[in-house]
Each structure stands twice: as C-alpha cells, then as structure tokens.
C-alpha positions as CSV (number, residue, x, y, z in Angstrom):
1,X,77.2,61.1,-4.1
2,X,73.9,59.8,-2.6
3,X,71.1,62.3,-2.1
4,X,68.1,62.5,0.2
5,X,65.9,60.6,-2.2
6,X,68.4,57.7,-2.2
7,X,68.5,57.6,1.6
8,X,64.7,57.6,2.0
9,X,64.1,54.7,-0.4
10,X,66.1,52.4,1.9
11,X,63.8,52.9,4.8
12,X,66.0,55.0,7.0
13,X,63.9,56.3,9.8
14,X,64.1,59.9,11.1
15,X,63.5,61.1,14.6
16,X,61.4,64.1,15.4
17,X,63.5,64.9,18.5
18,X,61.7,66.6,21.4
19,X,58.1,67.9,20.6
20,X,57.9,71.7,20.8
21,X,55.2,73.7,22.4
22,X,53.4,74.0,25.7
23,X,52.6,70.4,26.8
24,X,49.4,69.4,28.6
25,X,48.6,65.9,29.7
26,X,45.1,64.9,28.5
27,X,42.4,62.3,29.0
28,X,41.3,61.4,25.5
29,X,38.2,59.5,24.4
30,X,39.3,57.8,21.2
31,X,37.4,55.7,18.6
32,X,39.4,52.8,17.2
33,X,38.2,51.7,13.7
34,X,38.0,48.1,12.6
35,X,41.2,48.6,10.7
36,X,43.0,49.9,13.8
37,X,43.0,53.6,13.0
38,X,42.7,55.9,16.0
39,X,40.3,58.9,15.9
40,X,40.3,61.4,18.9
41,X,36.7,62.3,19.7
42,X,37.1,64.6,22.7
43,X,39.4,65.2,25.5
44,X,39.8,66.8,28.9
45,X,42.8,68.7,30.4
46,X,43.7,71.0,33.3
47,X,44.4,74.5,32.0
48,X,46.9,76.9,33.5
49,X,44.4,78.2,36.1
50,X,43.6,74.7,37.3
51,X,40.2,74.5,35.6
52,X,39.3,71.2,33.9
53,X,38.5,72.0,30.2
54,X,36.5,69.7,27.9
55,X,37.3,70.0,24.2
56,X,34.8,68.5,21.7
57,X,34.2,68.8,18.0
58,X,37.8,68.2,17.1
59,X,38.7,68.7,13.5
60,X,41.7,66.6,12.5
61,X,43.7,68.2,9.6
62,X,46.4,65.6,9.3
63,X,47.8,62.6,11.1
64,X,51.3,61.3,10.8
65,X,53.5,58.5,12.3
66,X,56.5,60.0,14.1
67,X,59.2,59.1,16.5
68,X,60.0,61.5,19.3
69,X,63.3,60.7,21.0
70,X,63.0,57.2,19.5
71,X,59.5,56.6,21.0
72,X,56.9,55.6,18.3
73,X,53.9,57.9,18.3
74,X,51.2,59.3,16.1
75,X,50.7,63.0,15.7
76,X,47.4,64.7,14.9
77,X,47.2,68.3,13.7
78,X,43.9,69.5,15.0
79,X,41.7,72.5,15.6
80,X,38.8,73.1,18.0
81,X,37.3,75.7,20.2
82,X,39.3,75.9,23.5
83,X,38.3,78.5,26.1
84,X,36.0,80.2,23.6
85,X,38.7,80.6,21.0
86,X,39.3,78.6,17.8
87,X,42.8,77.1,18.4
88,X,45.2,75.0,16.3
89,X,47.1,72.4,18.3
90,X,48.7,68.9,18.1
91,X,47.6,65.8,19.8
92,X,50.3,63.1,20.3
93,X,49.5,59.5,21.1
94,X,52.5,57.6,22.5
95,X,51.8,54.1,21.4
96,X,54.2,52.2,23.8
97,X,52.4,53.4,27.0
98,X,49.0,54.5,25.5
99,X,49.4,58.1,26.7
100,X,48.0,61.3,25.1
101,X,49.4,64.8,25.3
102,X,48.3,68.1,23.7
103,X,50.9,70.6,22.4
104,X,49.8,74.2,21.9
C-alpha cells in the first residue's frame, strides 16, 4: 500500500482550496529581486469603516507556493501594526493576474 511519502515523491500537487479569513483587496508595493523573488514592502487597503489604511514595516515570517482553487499563488505569513495593533495576517499574490489580497 502506497503512503503519503510515496505520493509526494512523484510530484502530485495539492490544492489549498478556498483561502479562509476576512479578505481585503490591497494595493501592494513590492520589490522584485534579481532572482525573481517577490518581497512585499508596504500596502494600502480600505478597512471596514471605509478608511484607507497604510501598512508599513511588514515582517514576513514565511512564504510558500500554493494553489487556491487551482490558481497558482504565493502566500506570505506576515505581521505588522494595523490600526495601532500588532496583527498577524496572510498576504496572497495571485500570479496569473498579478493581484494581491490580505486575509485576517
């Protein structure tokens, strides 16, 4: 009987499904390195009260290639100060249409 280790060595791709959390469309200023790596520098979004928030000094804890509903994307686990509070959140970059979203 084949196990999980056997399946992963053959390059079977998994799908992350639908991203969970409150979703905010963001405008993200990103630095692309010479090797093609993306690094989010700061972003802006409209909060629940309609105010435009600017988030700077983003600390990226991890980055990982994912597929959400079959769409290739890159997920960044981050933390920063948002609205005066230190928050953890995820930024997702959808590579096909160059779109950024924040999930809290």
